[in-house]
C-alpha positions as CSV (number, residue, x, y, z in Angstrom):
1,M,-19.1,-13.9,8.9
2,S,-22.3,-15.9,8.4
3,N,-22.9,-19.4,9.7
4,H,-23.1,-20.8,6.3
5,E,-19.5,-19.8,5.2
6,P,-16.8,-22.2,6.2
7,N,-14.1,-21.2,8.5
8,V,-10.6,-21.0,6.9
9,L,-9.0,-22.7,9.9
10,T,-11.7,-25.6,9.6
11,L,-10.8,-26.0,5.9
12,I,-7.2,-26.2,6.7
13,A,-7.7,-28.7,9.5
14,N,-9.8,-30.9,7.3
15,R,-7.5,-30.9,4.5
16,T,-6.0,-34.3,3.9
17,K,-2.3,-34.9,3.0
18,P,-1.7,-36.8,-0.3
19,T,-1.0,-40.4,0.8
20,R,2.4,-41.8,-0.4
21,F,2.3,-44.7,-2.7
22,A,3.8,-47.7,-0.8
23,P,7.2,-48.9,-2.0
24,Q,5.9,-52.4,-2.7
25,K,3.2,-50.9,-4.9
26,W,5.8,-48.9,-6.8
27,E,7.8,-52.1,-7.3
28,N,4.6,-53.9,-8.6
29,F,3.8,-50.9,-10.8
30,R,7.4,-50.9,-12.2
31,S,7.1,-54.7,-12.8
32,D,3.7,-54.3,-14.6
33,Y,5.3,-51.7,-17.0
34,I,8.6,-53.5,-17.6
35,T,6.8,-56.8,-18.5
36,G,4.6,-54.9,-20.8
37,L,1.2,-55.1,-19.0
38,G,0.2,-51.7,-20.1
39,S,1.5,-48.1,-21.0
40,L,2.4,-45.7,-18.3
41,R,-0.9,-43.9,-18.9
42,E,-3.1,-47.1,-18.5
43,L,-1.2,-48.3,-15.4
44,A,-1.3,-44.9,-13.8
45,R,-5.1,-44.8,-14.4
46,K,-5.4,-48.4,-13.0
47,H,-3.4,-47.5,-9.8
48,G,-4.9,-44.0,-9.3
49,L,-1.8,-42.1,-9.8
50,K,-1.1,-39.0,-11.7
51,L,0.6,-39.6,-15.1
52,G,3.2,-36.8,-14.4
53,T,4.2,-38.6,-11.2
54,V,4.6,-41.9,-12.8
55,E,6.6,-40.3,-15.8
56,A,9.0,-38.6,-13.5
57,R,9.8,-41.9,-11.7
58,C,10.1,-43.7,-15.0
59,R,12.7,-41.2,-16.2
60,R,14.5,-41.2,-12.8
61,E,14.7,-45.1,-12.6
62,H,15.2,-45.8,-16.4
63,W,12.1,-48.0,-16.7
64,T,11.9,-47.5,-20.6
65,M,15.5,-48.8,-20.8
66,L,14.8,-51.8,-18.6
67,R,11.5,-52.6,-20.7
68,R,13.4,-52.3,-24.0
69,Q,16.1,-54.8,-22.6
70,R,13.6,-57.2,-21.4
71,E,11.9,-57.1,-24.9
72,E,15.2,-57.7,-26.7
73,N,16.1,-60.5,-24.4
74,A,12.7,-62.1,-25.0
75,L,13.2,-61.7,-28.8
76,K,16.6,-63.1,-28.7
77,G,15.1,-66.1,-26.8
78,L,12.4,-66.7,-29.4
79,I,14.9,-66.4,-32.3
80,G,18.0,-67.9,-30.8
81,S,20.7,-69.7,-32.6
82,P,19.4,-72.4,-34.9
83,V,20.7,-75.8,-33.8
84,C,21.1,-78.3,-36.5
85,S,20.8,-82.1,-36.1
86,S,24.6,-82.3,-35.5
87,G,24.2,-80.1,-32.4
88,R,26.1,-77.1,-33.8
89,R,24.7,-73.7,-33.4
90,S,25.7,-71.4,-36.3
91,R,24.6,-71.6,-40.0
92,R,28.2,-72.1,-41.0
93,E,28.7,-74.9,-38.7
94,C,25.5,-76.5,-39.9
95,G,26.7,-76.3,-43.4
96,M,24.1,-73.9,-44.5
97,V,26.5,-71.2,-45.7
98,D,29.2,-71.6,-48.3
99,Q,32.7,-70.9,-46.7
100,A,34.1,-68.2,-49.0
101,G,34.1,-66.6,-52.4
102,P,31.4,-66.4,-55.3
103,T,30.3,-69.7,-56.6
104,A,30.6,-70.9,-60.2
105,S,26.9,-69.7,-60.8
106,G,27.9,-66.2,-59.6
107,R,25.9,-66.4,-56.5
108,N,27.2,-64.9,-53.2
109,A,29.1,-67.3,-51.2
110,L,27.1,-66.0,-48.0
111,S,23.8,-67.2,-49.3
112,L,21.7,-69.2,-46.9
113,R,21.1,-72.2,-49.1
114,P,21.9,-75.6,-47.6
115,R,24.8,-77.5,-48.8
116,L,24.1,-80.6,-50.8
117,A,26.3,-83.5,-49.5
């Protein structure tokens, strides 16, 4: 063996083990994904992780479902129930929907036109 070829035992001894991603960092990563700060690919690149590792953890811990639920709840919060001046919440309670049956003009009773007082 020549002096320029590396010794196999030296290579094995110098090999570094992959470091584990700290639990707190995983929690931050998960939070970033669920709050919509980026895709799995973008966040994996940002944190220096392999995409396959991140995707496996995402599937195992159902991050996609949690992200969808958060988005739906945020959307519900934005849309919400309309509150009219009387403090009532539904369109029917606010008088924006006819109570039943077609009207004399033939329009559907569930139209969203305000009632004239």
